[in-house]
C-alpha positions as CSV (number, residue, x, y, z in Angstrom):
1,X,-0.1,-0.3,-0.1
2,X,0.9,3.6,-0.4
3,X,0.2,7.0,1.7
4,X,-1.8,5.5,4.3
5,X,-1.8,7.6,7.4
6,X,-2.0,6.3,10.6
7,X,-6.3,7.1,11.0
8,X,-6.5,5.3,7.1
9,X,-4.0,3.0,8.3
10,X,-5.9,1.1,11.2
11,X,-9.4,1.2,9.7
12,X,-8.0,-1.0,6.7
13,X,-5.9,-2.8,9.3
14,X,-8.7,-3.7,10.9
15,X,-11.1,-4.9,8.0
16,X,-8.7,-7.2,6.3
17,X,-8.0,-10.8,7.6
18,X,-3.8,-9.8,6.0
19,X,-3.0,-6.6,7.3
20,X,-0.6,-5.0,5.3
21,X,2.6,-5.6,4.4
22,X,4.3,-2.5,3.7
23,X,3.4,1.1,3.7
24,X,5.5,3.0,1.2
25,X,5.8,6.3,2.2
26,X,7.9,9.8,2.0
27,X,10.2,9.1,4.6
28,X,13.5,10.5,4.8
29,X,16.3,12.0,7.5
30,X,14.1,15.0,7.1
31,X,10.4,13.5,7.4
32,X,11.0,10.7,9.1
33,X,7.3,9.1,10.3
34,X,7.6,8.7,13.4
35,X,4.5,8.6,15.6
36,X,3.0,6.9,12.6
37,X,5.9,4.3,12.7
38,X,4.1,3.0,16.1
39,X,0.8,1.8,14.3
40,X,2.2,0.2,11.4
41,X,4.5,-2.1,14.1
42,X,1.3,-2.5,15.2
43,X,0.4,-4.5,12.9
44,X,3.3,-6.2,11.7
45,X,3.6,-3.8,9.0
46,X,7.1,-2.1,8.2
47,X,7.9,1.0,6.4
48,X,8.4,1.3,3.0
49,X,10.6,4.8,2.0
50,X,9.1,6.7,-0.9
51,X,12.1,9.0,-1.9
52,X,15.4,8.0,1.1
53,X,17.3,10.9,-0.4
54,X,14.4,13.7,-0.2
55,X,15.5,13.7,-3.7
56,X,17.8,15.7,-3.2
57,X,15.9,18.7,-0.6
58,X,17.1,20.4,2.6
59,X,20.5,20.5,0.8
60,X,20.9,16.9,1.9
61,X,23.9,15.5,0.1
62,X,25.8,18.6,1.5
63,X,24.0,18.8,4.9
64,X,26.3,20.2,7.6
65,X,25.5,17.6,10.3
66,X,25.1,14.3,8.0
67,X,28.0,15.4,6.0
68,X,30.1,16.1,9.1
69,X,29.0,12.7,10.7
70,X,29.9,10.5,6.8
71,X,33.6,12.2,7.7
72,X,34.1,9.9,10.5
73,X,32.8,7.4,9.2
74,X,34.6,8.0,5.8
75,X,30.7,7.9,4.1
76,X,28.8,10.4,1.7
77,X,25.8,12.4,3.7
78,X,23.4,10.1,1.9
79,X,24.9,6.8,2.9
80,X,25.1,8.2,6.3
81,X,21.2,9.4,5.5
82,X,20.4,5.6,4.2
83,X,22.4,3.9,6.8
84,X,20.0,5.8,9.3
85,X,17.0,4.8,7.8
86,X,18.4,1.4,7.9
87,X,18.8,1.3,11.5
88,X,15.4,2.1,12.2
89,X,14.2,-0.9,9.9
90,X,13.2,1.1,6.7
91,X,13.0,-0.4,3.7
92,X,15.2,1.8,1.5
93,X,14.8,1.5,-2.0
94,X,17.1,5.2,-3.5
95,X,16.3,5.9,-7.4
96,X,19.6,6.4,-9.3
97,X,20.6,6.2,-12.4
98,X,23.9,6.3,-12.2
99,X,25.8,3.7,-11.2
100,X,27.9,5.0,-9.5
101,X,25.9,5.9,-7.8
102,X,23.7,2.7,-7.5
103,X,27.3,1.3,-5.9
104,X,27.7,4.2,-3.3
105,X,24.3,3.5,-2.4
106,X,25.1,-0.1,-1.3
107,X,27.8,0.5,0.6
108,X,26.2,1.0,3.7
109,X,26.9,-2.0,5.6
110,X,30.1,-1.9,6.8
111,X,29.7,0.9,9.5
112,X,26.9,1.2,12.5
113,X,25.5,4.9,13.5
114,X,26.4,5.3,17.3
115,X,23.6,6.3,19.4
116,X,24.8,10.4,19.4
117,X,25.0,10.3,15.9
118,X,21.4,8.7,15.7
119,X,20.7,11.3,18.1
120,X,21.6,14.0,15.7
121,X,19.9,13.2,12.5
122,X,16.8,12.1,14.7
123,X,16.8,15.6,15.5
124,X,16.6,16.9,11.4
125,X,13.1,15.4,11.4
126,X,10.9,18.5,10.1
127,X,7.5,16.2,10.8
128,X,6.1,17.3,7.9
129,X,6.4,16.6,3.8
130,X,8.9,17.4,1.8
131,X,7.2,17.9,-1.9
132,X,3.1,17.7,-0.6
133,X,0.5,17.5,1.8
134,X,-1.6,14.0,2.2
135,X,-4.0,14.8,4.3
136,X,-5.4,18.4,2.2
137,X,-8.4,17.9,-0.5
138,X,-6.9,20.2,-2.4
139,X,-3.8,18.1,-3.1
140,X,-6.1,15.1,-3.4
141,X,-7.8,16.8,-6.1
142,X,-4.3,17.0,-7.7
143,X,-3.2,13.8,-7.0
144,X,-6.6,12.9,-9.1
145,X,-6.0,15.2,-11.6
146,X,-9.5,16.9,-10.9
147,X,-7.5,20.2,-10.3
148,X,-10.2,22.6,-9.1
149,X,-14.1,22.1,-9.7
């Protein structure tokens, strides 16, 4: 499933025989879905990140916190962001058409962020979308192609 926020998610999960296995939502270091994840976990549903690298928004690839942590491990800011999500049990499938970036995105299994690093990255959470507010009826109409009627 995709973009089921807790209210609609619980409604669905309570009314099916088998709860959803995965819910894909915008999830990255700037929108970590922390409160929502509690509800998904209650039903055994994994969170899959849409846009784990925030499509580069908020200067992710050169963000001072992520870059600083990356220097400690010999990793890039992007690798730190992906590792953070991995350690938070978020499914990550970063998009890239560049072979070297694909390899770099996979090169996150040889280090582990410590508690201080995790806390510093957790503090980056803005708790809102960088792209669209899914609970705004106008956004829903836009996504459905209705525009304003």
